[in-house]
C-alpha positions as CSV (number, residue, x, y, z in Angstrom):
1,X,-16.0,-7.9,42.0
2,X,-14.0,-7.6,38.8
3,X,-12.2,-4.5,39.9
4,X,-12.3,-4.2,43.8
5,X,-10.2,-1.2,43.6
6,X,-12.8,0.7,41.3
7,X,-14.8,2.0,44.3
8,X,-16.9,5.3,45.2
9,X,-16.6,5.5,48.9
10,X,-14.0,4.5,51.3
11,X,-14.3,5.3,55.6
12,X,-12.1,4.6,58.4
13,X,-14.2,2.0,60.3
14,X,-11.6,1.2,63.2
15,X,-8.3,-0.2,64.0
16,X,-6.7,-3.2,65.7
17,X,-5.8,-1.1,68.7
18,X,-9.3,0.0,69.3
19,X,-11.3,-3.2,68.6
20,X,-11.7,-6.5,70.5
21,X,-10.0,-9.7,69.7
22,X,-13.2,-11.3,68.7
23,X,-14.2,-7.9,66.4
24,X,-10.8,-8.2,65.2
25,X,-11.2,-12.0,64.0
26,X,-14.8,-11.2,62.4
27,X,-13.4,-8.2,60.3
28,X,-10.4,-10.4,59.3
29,X,-12.5,-13.8,58.5
30,X,-12.2,-14.4,54.8
31,X,-9.2,-12.0,54.5
32,X,-6.9,-12.1,51.0
33,X,-3.9,-10.5,49.9
34,X,-4.4,-7.1,48.6
35,X,-2.5,-4.5,46.7
36,X,-1.2,-1.8,49.4
37,X,-0.2,0.8,47.5
38,X,-3.7,0.9,45.6
39,X,-5.0,1.0,49.1
40,X,-2.8,3.8,49.9
41,X,-4.0,5.6,46.7
42,X,-7.5,5.3,47.8
43,X,-6.8,6.6,51.3
44,X,-5.3,9.7,49.6
45,X,-8.5,10.2,47.7
46,X,-11.2,9.3,50.1
47,X,-9.4,9.8,53.7
48,X,-6.9,12.8,53.0
49,X,-6.8,13.4,57.0
50,X,-5.9,9.5,57.8
51,X,-3.3,9.8,54.8
52,X,-1.7,12.8,56.3
53,X,-1.6,11.5,60.1
54,X,0.0,8.4,58.9
55,X,2.6,10.4,56.8
56,X,1.7,7.9,54.1
57,X,4.1,10.3,51.5
58,X,6.8,8.2,53.3
59,X,7.7,4.5,52.6
60,X,5.7,2.0,54.7
61,X,7.5,-1.6,55.0
62,X,4.1,-2.7,56.2
63,X,2.1,-2.1,53.3
64,X,2.9,-5.4,51.8
65,X,0.7,-6.9,54.6
66,X,-2.5,-5.3,53.5
67,X,-5.7,-7.6,52.9
68,X,-9.0,-7.2,51.9
69,X,-12.1,-8.9,52.7
70,X,-16.0,-8.7,50.8
71,X,-16.5,-5.4,52.8
72,X,-13.1,-3.9,54.1
73,X,-9.4,-3.2,53.0
74,X,-7.1,-3.9,55.9
75,X,-4.0,-1.3,55.4
76,X,-1.3,-2.0,57.5
77,X,1.1,0.5,59.1
78,X,3.3,0.3,61.7
79,X,1.9,-3.4,62.8
80,X,-1.6,-1.7,63.0
81,X,-4.2,-2.8,60.8
82,X,-6.8,0.0,59.7
83,X,-10.0,-1.3,58.7
84,X,-11.6,0.8,55.9
85,X,-15.0,-0.3,54.5
86,X,-15.9,0.3,51.1
């Protein structure tokens, strides 16, 4: 995991409003701080429809709360966590 942001695929898995607390805890287990602006750029590249629907061309004050696990980026927007599998 020398450069976790150098990935070849990114897919939307779920968000915290569409999952149970049990599933949320499982997905968040082992999470560490991540670079939200780099995740935003990956969303633009791999999931442009999500990028557009969240209006990521505009400032997102929650982006700095983004984290990652061994399998997911968790991008935060409007206090909602978006689980993105890589």
